N, C-alpha and C positions, 0 to 999 in steps of 0.2 A: 504494500500499500503506500500512496505518498502523500505528504502534508504538503500543503502550500507553504511558501516560504513564508518566514515571521511568525508562525502560529503554533511554534512548539510550547510556550508556555498556556494557553488557551487549550491546547489538545489534553494537556498534562492536567490542567484545572477541570475540564469536563469529565475526564477520566477519574479523577479523585472523588467527584461528584455522582458517579454512576447511579442512574436509576436502580433503586431497590429492584422494582420489577424485573428490570431487564437483567440483572444478577442472578435472581432466583431463576430466571427461564434458563440462563445459561446452565446454572447448576444443576437444573431439573432435567437438561438433558444432556448431562453427561461432561460438560466442559468444568474442568477444574485445572488449577496450578497454572494460572493464564498472564501471560507476559508479553507486554509489547516493547520494544527496543526501536529508538531513533537513531537513524546516521543524521548527525546534524551538518554533517557535510553536503550530504545529498537530499536530506528531508525524506530519506525512505524510510518507512514503518514497517518492522520484523516482527511477527508475532508468533508465540509459542503458546501452545496449549497441550495439556493432559486430555484425551478423550477415550470416554466409555459409551458415547453416543454419536450424535450429531455434533460437527464444529459449529463454530460462530456464525460461519458465512452460509453455513446449510439451513439457517433459521429464518431466511428473508420474508418466508411468507406470514410470518408471526407479526402484529400490528403493532409491535412495542419494538421489535426491531426495525419495521420501516420506518418509525418515528424518529428512532436514534441515528438511521441514515440520515433522515432530514433535518436532523439538529446538527449532524456533524458536515454536510455537505459544502459547508460555506468555507469550510478549513483543509478539506482534502480532495483530491483528485477522484472523482466519481462517474461512475456510469450513469446514464438516462434514467435509471429507477432510484438513483440514490446512492445505490449499494456504492462499498469502494472500490475503487479500480484495484484490484491485487492480481499478480502474476505468478503463479508456482515456481517456486525453486528446486531445482534440481539437487539432491542430496550426493553430496560428494564425501562424506565423511559421518559415522557415527559410530560411539563406542559405547557399550553397554557394560 
């Protein structure tokens, strides 16, 4: 995902105040240990989630997720439906 320039503090503030109903939906659908990292040089956001169900991007049909996407659309690169533009990454290393 990609953040628009100059919005790193706002992005962090919004996530520090994540809506309880959105947090509950994620947990109910098996998303846990969810971390988002920011590369400040490129404004690229990298998310890591532990899953025992659907990932957060798979919940786009849920009304609260659509509202969150709309809330975040002014500070992120988004698709026409306000979902964040995301690019799958190729795994090049994994250690267990």
